C-alpha positions in Angstrom: 71.1 -40.5 -42.1 70.1 -43.5 -44.2 70.2 -46.4 -41.9 69.9 -45.1 -38.7 67.8 -45.5 -36.2 66.0 -43.2 -34.1 67.4 -42.9 -30.7 64.0 -43.4 -28.8 62.5 -46.5 -29.7 58.5 -48.1 -28.0 58.5 -51.0 -26.0 55.1 -52.8 -27.7 54.4 -53.6 -23.7 53.0 -52.1 -20.7 54.7 -54.4 -18.1 56.8 -52.1 -15.8 59.1 -55.0 -15.0 60.5 -55.9 -19.2 60.8 -52.2 -19.2 63.4 -52.0 -16.5 64.7 -55.6 -17.7 64.9 -54.3 -21.1 66.1 -50.9 -20.6 68.7 -51.2 -18.6 70.3 -54.7 -20.7 70.2 -52.2 -24.4 71.4 -48.9 -22.7 74.3 -49.9 -24.3 73.3 -48.9 -27.4 72.1 -45.0 -26.0 68.5 -45.5 -26.8 65.6 -45.0 -25.3 62.9 -47.2 -24.2 59.1 -46.1 -23.8 56.3 -48.1 -23.5 53.6 -48.1 -25.8 50.9 -46.6 -23.1 52.8 -43.5 -22.4 52.0 -42.7 -26.2 48.3 -43.9 -25.9 48.8 -47.5 -28.0 46.3 -49.9 -26.3 48.0 -53.2 -26.9 47.7 -55.0 -29.8 45.6 -58.2 -30.3 47.7 -61.5 -30.1 45.5 -64.4 -31.2 48.7 -66.3 -32.8 50.1 -69.7 -31.3 53.8 -69.2 -31.3 55.9 -66.4 -29.7 57.5 -65.1 -32.6 54.0 -64.2 -34.4 53.1 -62.4 -31.7 56.0 -60.3 -30.8 55.8 -59.6 -34.5 52.5 -58.6 -34.3 52.8 -56.8 -31.3 55.8 -54.7 -32.7 54.0 -54.1 -35.7 51.0 -52.5 -33.7 53.5 -50.3 -32.3 56.0 -48.8 -35.0 52.4 -48.1 -37.1 50.7 -46.2 -33.8 54.1 -44.4 -32.9 56.4 -43.8 -36.6 58.8 -45.1 -34.2 61.1 -47.7 -34.0 59.4 -50.2 -32.4 60.3 -53.7 -29.6 58.3 -56.3 -28.7 58.8 -59.1 -26.4 56.7 -61.8 -26.1 57.6 -64.8 -23.4 56.2 -68.1 -21.3 56.3 -70.4 -19.3 56.4 -73.8 -21.0 56.1 -77.0 -19.2 56.9 -80.0 -20.4 54.0 -81.9 -18.2 52.0 -79.9 -20.2 52.6 -80.4 -23.5 54.4 -76.9 -23.6 51.8 -75.1 -22.1 50.8 -72.2 -21.0 52.8 -71.8 -23.4 51.8 -67.8 -25.2 48.5 -67.9 -22.8 51.1 -67.2 -19.7 50.1 -63.9 -19.2 46.5 -65.3 -18.5 46.9 -68.7 -17.2 45.5 -67.9 -13.5 42.1 -67.4 -15.8 41.7 -70.2 -17.1 41.3 -72.1 -12.9 38.8 -68.9 -12.1 41.9 -66.4 -10.5 41.6 -63.1 -11.7 45.1 -61.6 -14.4 48.3 -61.4 -12.4 51.7 -63.0 -11.7 50.7 -64.0 -7.6 47.4 -65.3 -9.0 49.0 -66.9 -12.5 52.0 -68.6 -9.8 49.0 -69.9 -7.4 47.6 -71.4 -10.0 50.4 -73.3 -11.2 52.0 -74.7 -8.2 47.5 -75.5 -7.9 47.8 -77.4 -11.1 51.3 -79.6 -10.4 51.0 -79.9 -6.9 51.0 -83.5 -7.4 52.9 -83.6 -10.5 56.6 -85.2 -10.5 57.8 -84.4 -14.0 58.5 -80.6 -12.8 60.6 -79.3 -15.7 59.7 -75.8 -17.6 61.9 -73.6 -19.2 61.4 -69.3 -19.8 61.0 -68.3 -23.3 61.7 -65.1 -24.0 61.1 -63.9 -27.8 62.7 -60.8 -29.1 61.9 -58.6 -32.5 62.8 -55.4 -33.2 60.8 -53.6 -36.5 63.0 -50.2 -37.8 59.2 -49.2 -39.0 56.1 -50.9 -39.6 57.2 -51.7 -43.2 60.6 -53.1 -42.2 60.4 -56.0 -44.2 63.7 -57.2 -42.0 62.4 -57.8 -38.8 65.3 -58.9 -36.7 64.4 -61.2 -34.3 66.2 -63.0 -30.7 65.1 -65.8 -28.9 66.6 -66.8 -25.1 65.7 -70.0 -22.9 66.0 -71.0 -20.3 65.4 -74.0 -18.7 64.7 -74.9 -14.7 62.8 -76.9 -12.5 59.3 -75.7 -10.9 59.6 -75.5 -7.0 56.7 -76.9 -4.5 56.5 -73.2 -3.2 57.3 -69.2 -4.2 61.2 -68.7 -3.0 62.6 -65.4 -3.2 61.1 -61.2 -3.6 63.1 -60.3 -6.6 62.1 -60.2 -9.9 58.5 -60.6 -11.2 56.5 -62.9 -13.4 57.2 -67.2 -12.6 60.5 -65.7 -10.8 59.5 -67.6 -7.5 58.7 -70.5 -8.9 61.5 -70.9 -11.9 64.3 -72.7 -10.0 68.0 -72.9 -11.9 70.1 -75.5 -10.8 73.5 -73.9 -13.0 72.6 -71.7 -10.1 71.2 -73.2 -7.2 68.7 -70.8 -6.3 65.2 -69.0 -8.1 65.2 -65.9 -10.3 63.3 -64.5 -8.1 66.7 -64.9 -5.2 69.5 -63.5 -7.1 70.4 -60.4 -7.7 69.3 -57.6 -10.4 72.7 -57.9 -12.2 72.9 -62.0 -12.2 69.0 -62.3 -13.4 69.3 -59.8 -16.0 72.0 -61.7 -17.2 71.3 -65.1 -17.7 67.2 -65.1 -18.0 65.3 -65.7 -21.0 65.5 -62.2 -21.3 68.8 -61.2 -20.7 69.8 -63.9 -23.4 67.7 -62.7 -25.7 68.3 -58.8 -25.5 72.1 -59.6 -25.7 71.4 -61.9 -28.8 68.9 -57.9 -29.5 72.0 -55.8 -28.5 74.0 -57.8 -31.4 71.7 -57.9 -33.9 70.9 -53.5 -33.4 74.2 -53.4 -33.7 75.7 -55.0 -36.6 72.1 -54.6 -38.5 70.7 -50.9 -37.5 74.6 -48.9 -36.8 
């Protein structure tokens, strides 16, 4: 059928946390997300300095190598006191300070760098880009953003990434303290996914 979307969408990420979150959020579409690593697709280069450019590059790479529609997420932490950094470099933040790449080390490095910083304001940003094919001239773009403050110590055991140190005043807790359903509904990725769901229904159905 012209304009119909494939039932399978390749997720341009190897992060199991992202797969679980996005699969749950996009379930109403009746589509199946599959990680690119399951299709033997390597990670794409991310040379750009904005979330949207990197997400587009990742989605195009996955669509090209899979022949499937693709969904990519580029997300990060933007700290006011650091001029919006680490931004697109969030995943590798810990490596700046001699630590191996990883969520726990990212949190450790952030707390060390902010030890004497009074301005704790920060935002978690998620930019989702979806393509029907690598040649799709009209990518779907959805952005979600949540503002909060960086805690002094990690709090909570749920989630991943910076969830244990992202205090959201609206809920009086960190993302890592929230039940999964609450976090999915109000996280930066959850907000972006809701917009993406609406766009896919309008443009791809």
